[in-house]
C-alpha positions as CSV (number, residue, x, y, z in Angstrom):
1,M,121.0,-43.8,25.4
2,I,117.9,-44.3,26.3
3,F,118.6,-42.2,29.3
4,K,120.0,-39.7,27.3
5,R,116.6,-39.2,25.4
6,L,114.4,-39.2,28.4
7,I,116.3,-36.1,30.1
8,W,116.4,-34.1,26.9
9,L,113.0,-35.0,26.6
10,V,112.1,-33.7,30.0
11,A,114.2,-30.5,29.8
12,L,112.2,-29.4,26.8
13,V,109.3,-29.9,29.1
14,G,110.4,-27.1,31.6
15,L,111.0,-24.5,28.8
16,G,107.5,-24.8,28.3
17,C,106.0,-24.3,31.3
18,S,107.1,-21.2,33.2
19,D,105.9,-19.3,36.6
20,E,103.3,-16.3,35.3
21,T,101.9,-14.8,37.7
22,T,98.9,-12.7,37.1
23,I,99.3,-8.4,38.0
24,E,95.8,-6.8,38.3
25,P,95.4,-4.0,36.6
26,D,96.2,-0.9,38.8
27,V,91.8,0.5,39.5
28,T,93.2,4.0,40.9
29,E,95.3,4.8,37.6
30,A,93.6,4.6,35.1
31,E,90.7,6.1,36.3
32,S,92.9,9.3,37.0
33,N,94.3,8.8,32.8
34,H,90.8,9.0,31.4
35,E,88.1,10.8,33.6
36,V,84.7,9.9,32.3
37,T,81.6,10.7,34.2
38,E,78.9,7.9,33.9
39,P,76.0,7.7,35.5
40,E,75.6,5.7,38.9
41,A,74.7,2.4,38.8
42,P,72.5,0.8,41.1
43,E,74.4,-0.3,44.4
44,T,75.4,-3.9,44.9
45,A,77.2,-5.9,47.4
46,P,81.0,-5.7,47.2
47,Q,82.6,-8.8,45.3
48,E,85.7,-9.8,45.4
49,P,87.9,-10.2,42.9
50,P,88.4,-13.6,41.1
51,K,91.6,-15.9,41.7
52,I,93.8,-16.9,39.5
53,I,95.2,-20.2,39.6
54,Q,98.9,-20.1,38.7
55,G,99.6,-22.3,35.9
56,C,100.3,-23.6,32.7
57,P,97.3,-21.7,30.1
58,N,98.0,-24.6,27.5
59,W,97.8,-27.0,30.4
60,M,93.6,-26.0,31.5
61,A,91.3,-23.4,31.2
62,G,90.5,-20.8,34.0
63,I,87.3,-20.5,36.6
64,P,84.0,-18.0,34.5
65,G,84.3,-15.1,35.6
66,S,81.8,-12.8,38.0
67,P,78.7,-11.1,36.5
68,G,78.5,-7.9,36.0
69,H,76.6,-5.4,36.8
70,N,72.8,-4.9,35.2
71,G,73.0,-1.6,32.5
72,Y,70.4,0.8,31.6
73,P,66.9,0.3,30.6
74,G,67.0,1.3,26.4
75,K,64.8,3.6,24.8
76,P,61.2,2.3,24.3
77,G,61.4,0.8,20.6
78,R,58.6,2.0,17.8
79,D,55.1,0.4,17.6
80,G,54.6,-2.6,15.9
81,R,52.9,-2.9,12.8
82,D,48.8,-4.0,13.4
83,G,48.1,-7.9,13.4
84,A,45.4,-9.4,11.3
85,K,42.6,-9.5,11.9
86,G,41.2,-12.5,14.6
87,E,38.1,-14.5,14.6
88,N,34.3,-13.7,15.8
89,G,33.7,-14.1,18.6
90,E,30.9,-16.1,20.9
91,R,27.7,-14.7,19.5
92,G,26.4,-12.7,22.9
93,L,23.1,-12.9,25.2
94,P,20.0,-11.4,23.8
95,G,19.0,-7.3,25.0
96,P,16.3,-6.0,26.3
97,K,12.6,-5.5,24.4
98,G,12.8,-2.4,23.2
99,D,9.8,-0.1,22.7
100,E,6.5,-1.0,20.5
101,G,6.9,1.1,16.8
102,Q,4.2,3.0,15.4
103,P,1.8,0.5,13.8
104,G,2.2,0.7,10.2
105,E,-0.6,1.1,6.8
106,A,-3.5,-1.6,6.5
107,G,-2.9,-4.4,4.0
108,L,-4.3,-5.5,0.8
109,N,-7.3,-7.6,2.0
110,G,-7.2,-11.2,2.1
111,E,-8.9,-13.6,0.8
112,E,-13.4,-14.4,1.6
113,G,-12.8,-17.2,4.1
114,L,-15.2,-20.2,4.2
115,P,-19.1,-19.7,5.8
116,G,-19.2,-19.9,9.9
117,L,-21.5,-21.9,11.3
118,P,-25.1,-21.5,11.6
119,G,-25.7,-18.8,14.9
120,Q,-27.6,-19.1,17.8
121,K,-31.7,-19.4,17.1
122,G,-33.0,-15.8,18.0
123,E,-35.7,-14.4,19.9
124,K,-39.0,-15.3,18.8
125,G,-40.4,-11.9,17.1
126,D,-43.2,-9.6,17.4
127,S,-46.2,-12.1,16.2
128,G,-47.7,-11.9,12.7
129,Y,-51.0,-10.7,13.8
130,Y,-50.5,-7.3,15.2
131,Y,-49.9,-5.8,11.7
132,R,-53.4,-6.2,10.4
133,S,-54.9,-3.7,7.8
134,A,-57.5,-4.2,5.3
135,F,-60.8,-2.6,4.8
136,S,-63.6,-2.6,1.6
137,V,-66.4,0.1,1.1
138,G,-69.2,0.0,-1.2
139,L,-70.6,3.7,-3.4
140,T,-73.9,4.6,-1.8
141,T,-74.4,7.6,-4.4
142,R,-74.2,8.5,-8.5
143,N,-71.7,10.4,-10.5
144,P,-68.9,11.4,-8.1
145,I,-67.9,14.9,-8.4
146,P,-64.4,14.3,-10.7
147,N,-61.0,15.1,-9.8
148,I,-60.9,14.8,-6.0
149,P,-61.7,11.4,-4.0
150,I,-64.4,9.5,-4.4
151,K,-66.4,8.8,-1.0
152,F,-67.3,4.8,-0.6
153,S,-69.5,5.8,2.7
154,K,-70.8,1.6,2.4
155,I,-68.7,-0.1,5.1
156,F,-68.2,-4.0,4.4
157,Y,-65.0,-4.0,7.1
158,N,-63.0,-1.3,8.2
159,D,-62.3,-2.4,11.6
160,Q,-59.2,-1.2,11.9
161,K,-60.0,1.9,11.1
162,H,-57.7,3.0,8.5
163,Y,-60.0,4.0,5.9
164,N,-61.6,7.0,6.6
165,E,-65.0,7.6,4.8
166,E,-65.0,11.4,4.8
167,T,-62.2,11.8,3.1
168,G,-62.6,9.0,0.9
169,K,-58.4,8.4,1.6
170,F,-56.5,5.0,3.1
171,T,-53.7,5.9,6.0
172,C,-51.3,3.7,5.6
173,P,-50.4,2.2,9.0
174,Y,-47.2,0.4,8.5
175,S,-44.5,0.2,5.8
176,G,-44.9,-3.1,4.0
177,V,-46.7,-4.1,0.8
178,Y,-50.9,-4.0,0.2
179,F,-53.2,-5.1,-2.8
180,F,-55.7,-2.5,-3.6
181,S,-58.5,-3.6,-5.9
182,Y,-61.7,-1.4,-7.0
183,H,-64.9,-3.3,-9.0
184,I,-66.7,-0.9,-11.1
185,T,-70.6,-0.4,-12.3
186,V,-70.7,1.5,-15.5
187,Y,-74.3,3.3,-16.2
188,T,-75.4,6.7,-18.2
189,K,-71.6,8.3,-19.2
190,D,-68.6,6.8,-20.0
191,V,-65.7,5.8,-17.0
192,K,-62.3,6.7,-16.2
193,V,-61.1,6.3,-12.9
194,G,-57.8,5.8,-11.8
195,L,-56.2,4.7,-8.4
196,Y,-53.9,7.4,-6.6
197,K,-51.6,7.6,-4.0
198,N,-49.8,10.6,-2.6
199,N,-51.8,12.5,-5.8
200,K,-50.1,10.4,-8.5
201,V,-52.0,7.9,-9.9
202,I,-50.3,4.3,-9.6
203,I,-52.8,2.4,-12.5
204,F,-56.0,3.9,-14.5
205,T,-59.3,2.2,-15.9
206,Y,-61.2,3.6,-18.8
207,D,-64.9,1.4,-20.1
208,Q,-67.0,2.9,-22.6
209,F,-70.5,3.0,-22.2
210,Q,-73.1,1.5,-24.4
211,N,-76.6,2.7,-24.4
212,N,-79.3,0.8,-22.9
213,N,-76.8,-1.3,-21.2
214,V,-74.6,-1.5,-17.8
215,D,-71.1,-2.4,-17.8
216,Q,-68.2,-3.6,-15.5
217,A,-65.1,-2.0,-14.7
218,G,-62.7,-3.3,-12.2
219,G,-58.4,-3.0,-11.6
220,S,-55.7,-4.0,-8.9
221,V,-52.4,-3.6,-7.8
222,A,-49.5,-5.0,-5.1
223,V,-47.8,-1.4,-4.1
224,H,-45.4,-0.8,-1.4
225,L,-46.3,1.6,1.1
226,D,-44.5,3.9,3.8
227,E,-46.2,4.4,7.0
228,G,-48.7,7.8,6.3
229,D,-48.9,6.9,2.8
230,E,-52.8,8.1,1.3
231,V,-54.4,5.6,-1.3
232,W,-57.6,6.6,-3.3
233,L,-59.7,6.7,-6.3
234,Q,-60.9,9.5,-8.0
235,V,-62.6,10.3,-11.5
236,Y,-59.8,10.6,-14.5
237,G,-60.9,13.6,-16.3
238,D,-63.5,15.8,-16.4
239,N,-67.1,14.9,-16.1
240,T,-68.1,13.3,-18.8
241,F,-66.2,10.5,-17.4
242,N,-68.2,10.2,-14.3
243,G,-70.9,7.2,-15.3
244,I,-70.0,5.3,-11.4
245,Y,-73.3,3.8,-10.8
246,A,-74.6,2.8,-7.6
247,D,-78.2,1.2,-6.4
248,N,-80.1,-1.1,-4.7
249,N,-79.1,-3.9,-7.1
250,N,-75.1,-2.6,-8.4
251,D,-72.1,-1.3,-6.3
252,S,-68.9,-0.6,-7.0
253,V,-66.5,-1.5,-4.4
254,F,-63.1,-0.1,-3.2
255,T,-61.1,-2.6,-1.4
256,G,-57.8,-2.8,0.1
257,F,-55.4,-4.8,2.5
258,L,-52.2,-5.6,4.2
259,L,-49.8,-8.2,2.3
260,Y,-46.8,-8.2,4.7
261,P,-45.2,-5.5,6.5
262,D,-41.7,-4.6,6.8
263,L,-39.9,-6.4,9.5
264,H,-36.5,-4.7,10.5
């Protein structure tokens, strides 16, 4: 009984497996039936057709076939979208120095700074004795003519000759401050006398005469003069005010001198 079953099983297996032979298609015949013009492909080395192993397809798989020919390149695709902005790169080296620009407008004045240190001592200046000018003169005649310089002809001091006894005028030799004074004896008439600078009166003095008596009048002033200025004394008004008197016992005196010069 068991033997009969084994024989039956072997018969079933034989019927399931058959000697199948794979027949290659006739390439020439297929090409004649379908004429298709294709571009020539690159030449490749001839390959042998794959070997076919006869057997049962359910029993084991065959060997893979050879790779086919390379295809033709496709058409270029569309441009892609712009990508996201990248990060900033590293900072480059400084460039060369540019041309100098035009100067701008001047700014506002700043605050005043602190005083500087004292400078070096300067050179010694001219001696003050170089600038000397002085005179003192007296009257020798009575009743001088009004409205013209009084000529004091008695010389007490006039070493620099800055007073001219011929004209009665003092001429300024150095610009600076001068002091002038006068002392006048009054007799027989009233006296009105003025001290003039360049035809302009600076000061004047008035003294009223008293009968049978000798009177005194005087005046003084400090004034700035420029080089070349002239100063003199004269009767101020008409002949009724020229009672200036002088004799051996009474003097009328006119004096002037430099206080200090203008040093530049």
